[in-house]
N, C-alpha and C positions, 0 to 999 in steps of 0.2 A: 504494500499500500503505499503510494506516494502522496506528498502534499508540499504546499509551500505558503508563505506569508507575504503579504504585500501591503502597502499603505495607500488608502485613499482618504477619505475624511478622518477615519481611524484605521488602526491596524486590524487586519482580518487574516484568517487562514482559509486555504481552499484544499480539499482532499479529494482524490479519486477513490470512490468507494466500491468500485467494481460495477458490472453491468446490471441493469434492471432485470429482476428474476423472470419477468414475463416478456418484455419487448427486446430485451438484450441490448438496449441502448446504454450509452455512456451516463453514469451517475456521478455528481460531484456534491459535496457537502461543504458549506461555508459557514464561517461565523465572524462577525465583525464586532466593533465596539470596544477593542482593546487599547489601553492608553499607550502601549509601547510595543516594540518589536519583540523584546524579551517575553512579555506577557502573552502575545500571540503565538510565539514559538512554544512556549510552555504548554498552552492550550492545545496546540496542535498535537504535540507528543502524547499528551494525556488522551486526546480523542482516538489517535491511532492505537494506543494500548488498550483503550476501551473496545474498539471494534475487534481488534485481533484477539481479544480475550472473549469474544462471543457477543458483544453488545450490538444492539441493533443501530445502524448508521442512520437511519431515518425514521426515528420514532414517531409515534402517532401525535396528533395535534391535541394538545390539552391545554386549556387555558388556566392561568395561575389561580384566578378566584375560585374555580371549580375545584382545582387540585387541592387548595388550602382547605376547603370544606372536607374533602376526603382525608387530608392529613389529620384535622382535628377528630374525625370519627376514629381514626386509628389510634390517636392518643387516648381517646376515651376508652377504647376496647383494651387498652394497655393499663387501665386502672389509674390513670394520672389523677392527682387529687383535684377535686372540683373546683377549688380557688385557683390553683395552678392553670387548669384548663381555661377557666374564665379570663385569666390574664393573657393566655395565649389568643384567645378569641378577641379580646379587646384590641390587642395590637393589630391582629389582622383586619378586624373590621374598621378600626379608625385611621390606621396608618398605611398599611400595605396595600389593600385592595383599592381605595380611592386612587392611589397613585399609579399602581401597575397591574392591578387585577385583570384588565382586559388584555393582557400580553400572553402569548403562548410561553409555556414553561421552557420549551426548546430553544426559544429565541431571547431569552433574558440575558442581559449582559451587565458587566459591572456598572456601566453607566446608569442603568436603571435602579440599581440598589442604591448608588449614590444619589440619585433623585429622591428616593425615599427618605434617606436620612437628611437630605438638605431641606426637604420640605418640613420635616419635624423640628430641625434647627431654627428655621424661619418663624416657626410658630412658638418658639421660646421654650421648647421642651428641654429637660436636662439631659446631660451626657449620659447618665445611667439609664434614663428611659430610652434614649436612642440605642444604646447598647443592647438593652434587652429586646427591643424590636427587631434589631439586626440579627441578634441570636435566634429568635423565633423563625424568621425567614430562612437563616442559614440551615436550621435544623430540618425544616420543610424541604429544602432544596437538596439536602444530602439525601433524604429519603427518595426524592424525585430521581436522584442519579442511580440509586440502587434500584428503583422501579424501571430503569431504562428509558425515562422521558426525556433526558438531557444528558449530555456527556460530562459536564462539569458543574460545579457549583459557583455561580458568579459572585456570591458573597465573599468567598475565600480571598478574592482579589481586592476587596474593599476593607481598608483599615477600620478598627474599631475607634469610635470618639475617645479622645482623652478625658478620663474622668478625674476631675479635681477633687482631692481628698478634703473633707470637710471635718474639722475638729469635732470629735463627738462630745456629747455632754451627758456622760454616764454618771448616775448618782454615786455619790460617796456614801460610806457607811453611816455617816451622821444624817445624811439626807434620807437614806432608807429607814433609819430609826423614826425620823420624823414623819415619813410616810406611813409607817405602821401606827404610829400615834393617832394621826388624823382619820385613819380608816377603822379605828376600833369602834365597836359596836355598830358597825354598818354591815350591810349584805356583802360587802367586798373585803372584809377583814381577812378571813380565811384564804381567799384566793390570793390577795397581795402578800399575806404572810407566806403562803407556799412559794410564791414567786421569788421572794427575797432570801429564803433558806435554801432552796433547791436549784435555782436558776433554771427552772423548767419553762418551756414555751407556753404561750396562752393556750393553745389547743390541748396540750398535755394536762395542764392544771385542771382544765374543765372536763377533761375525760377520765379523771381519777375517781374510782369507785372504792366503796368501803371494803370491798373484797381485796383491793390492792393494797390496804393499809394493815400493817401488823401492830395492833394496839398493845402488845406486850413489848416488842422490841424498838418501836419508833421508826420502822423502815416502810417505805413506800415503793411499790413496784410500778414504774411508769411503762405502760405497755400498749397505749392507743391514745388517740386524741379525739377531740369534738370540734368539727367545723360546720359552719353554715353551707348549705347548698346554694349555688349562685343562680342567677338568671330567673326568668318567669317559671320555668318548670320547678325549680327549687323552692321558690317563694320564701326564701329566707329560713327554711327549716334547718335545724341543727341536727346532725347525725355523727355517730361514731366513725372514725376513720383509722384504717391501719397505718403503721409506721412504714416510711419509704425504705429503711435501712435497718438491719438487724441491730446495729450499735445503738439505735435509738431507744430500744427496750433495755431498761436498766433498773437497778435498785439503788434508792437514795436513803440516806440516814438523816433523821430530823434531829436538830439540836433539842436539848431538853426542854427549853422554854417553848419552842414551837410544837413539840410533842404533847406537853401539857395543854396547850390551847386546843390543839386537834381533838384530843379526848374530850375536852369540855364541850367543843363543838359537837361531837358524836352524841353526848348526853342531851344536849339542847335540841339537836335535830330529832332525836327519839321522841322527845316530848311534843314537839311541833307535829311530827308525824301522827301521833296517837290523837292530838287535838283536832286535826283536820279530818280524819277518818278517810272516808272514800274519796275526798276531793284530792287527796295526794295521789300523784301519778308519777311512777318510775319510768324513765325512757327505756326502749327496747334496743338491744344490740342487733348485730347483723343476722343472728340466728333467732331472733324474736324473743329472747329472754330478757326479763327486767333487770336493770342495773340500778343500784342504789348508789347515787353520786355523792361525793363529799361536798362539792361546791353546787348548790342548786338555788333556784330562786325563791324558795320558801314554800314551794308545793311539791318538790321532788324532781321537777323537770329542769332541763338544761339552763344554765345562765347563757345568755346570748353572747358570743364572742365580741361582737360590736359593742354591746352594752358594756362589757368588761373594759374595753378600750376607752370608751367615753368616760366612764367612771373613774379610771385611772388618771386621765388628763385632769380631771376636776380636782381629785384628791391631790394629785402631784403639784397643782397650782397652790392648794391650800398649804402643803408642806413646804413650799418655797423652792421647788425644783425648777430647773431651767425650763422655759416654755416649750422648747423643742424636744424635751424628753419624752421618749415613748415607753410604752410598757415593755417592748422587747429590750430596751436599754437596761432594765433591772437584770436580766440575764447577762448582759455584757458586764454589768457591775460585779455581780457575783464571781464571774470568771476572773475578772481584773484583781479583786481583792484575794482570791484564792492563790493566784500567781504571785502577787506581791508578798504574801505571807509564806512563801517558799513551798507551797504545794506542788509537787511534781506535775508536769503538763500532762502525763499518762493518767494521773488520777483526775485532774480537772477534765480531761476529755471524756473519761468514762462517767463522771458525774453530770456532764452536760449532754451526753449521748451524741457527741461529735463522731464522725466517721472515722477519724484518726488523731493521734496526738500531733502529728505534723500539721494538720489544719488548725488545731487549737493553738499551737505555737505561732503559726503564721498571722493568724488573726489578732492575737493579743500580746505579741512580743513587744510591740511598740508601747503598750501600757504597762508592762512589767519592767518599770524603769530601775527597780532595785536590783535588777539582775547584775548590772556592771559593778555595783557595790559589793555584792555578794561575791563576785569573782576576785575583787580586790583584797577583801577580807580573807578569802581562803588561801590566796597566793601569799599574803603576808604571813599567815599562820604557818604556811609550809616552808617559806624561805628565810624569814627572819633568824631562826635559830642558827642556820647554816652561814649567814651573812656575819654573824658576831665573830665567827672564826677568822675572818679576814680583815677584822677591824672596822667594819662599817659603822661610822657614828650615828647614822640614821637608824639603823636596826637597833643599836644600843638604847638610843632615846626611847624607841618604841617599846623596848621591853621593859625599861624602867618606868615609863609612864603606865604600862599595864601592871606593875607590881610584880615583875618576873625576876627580881634580883635573886631570889633562890636558884633559878634556873642558871643564871650567869655563874654564880658561885660553884655550883656542882660542875 
C-alpha cells in the first residue's frame, strides 16, 4: 500500500487502498486538515497500519451526533455511575453536538476539535471544564477507531488547555472543630461528624447503614454509596450505587468521641423510629431488601445529597470557613492533617479509599509541608554523632543544645 502527503490549504495524505471489490476501479483515501507535514505523515502511517491490520479503508458514513448517542448507551450498559453519565451527556449536548455534531465521524479533523474548544473559551468556560469536554470527545472517538468508523482519533493532535492551579481553601483542624460546633443538634450533625473523622465522600456517608457499623469496636465498613439519579427519568431519586474500585471498600476506625456520639445517635434514632411507627420507611437496596441508614432525614429515608451540600455551605459560613470551601474539601483536610502528623501515605490511602498510595502522595504532597523538616531532623539525628569525630563545631553545638553532653563524654 502506497501513499503520500501534500499541502493545499492544509496538509493532507492520499493513499491507494486497492481496487473496488465490485467494479475493480482504482480507489483512493484522503484526509486533510493537518497543521503540519509531520502531523500528516504520522496520520498516513497510522492509516496504513490500520488497513494492513485488517481495518476497513472506507468505513460507513456515521454522523457524530448519532454516534455520540450510541456511545452514551454503551457507557450506560457498562454501568457507569448515573451522575458521571449525566456529566458526559451534558458536555455532548451543550458543547460538542452544537459545534460539530453534523459532521461525519470519518471526516473529523483536529481543526474541528479545536473549534469546539475555542467556542468554549469564547464563552468564558474554565480550562478545567474545557479539558473535561475534550476528554469526553476523545474517549468517544477512541471507541470509534475501535469500531472501524475512522482511522485515527483527531483529539490526540489537539493539546489539552493549560489548567491554572488555584490555591485550595481546605479547612484547618480549628475550623473543622468550629464546623462540628455549629452543626450540633441539627439534622446534619452526624453526617458532618462522619465526614470530619473519616474523610469519606458525600455518597459514602449517606450510604452507611447500621449493618456497616460495629457498635462494640467503633469501626465502620464503607462498602457502597448513595447518589441521586439524574435527568427526567431519575426525577431526583436517590439510590444505592456500587463502588467503581475494590480499594474504595474499606474499614475505618472512629475516634472515641465520635464513636460515643454515633452510639447516642443510634439510641435517639430507635426512639424516633418507634414514635413514628408505620410512617418510618427504610430504603431498599438493589436486591429489594430494606436498609437501615445511619444518616437519614427523620423518617428513615435517604438524606438528599444536594441537601447535604447546601446545608454544609450554610453551616460552613456560620463556622467562619472560606466562602469557596466545599463539602469535599473536608476530605482533603483530613488527608492533609494525617500526612502532616506523620501517618504513612499507604495508611492514608487505605483510609480514604484511594486507588493507590502513589495517587495519595501525588495529590497531597504539596500540602504535607512538614516532610522536608522531617527529612532534616532524621538526617541530623543520623549524621551529627559522626560529625563530632571530625571536630565539626556545628554538630557539637547542636548536641550541647539538645542536652547530649553525656553522649560526647562517652
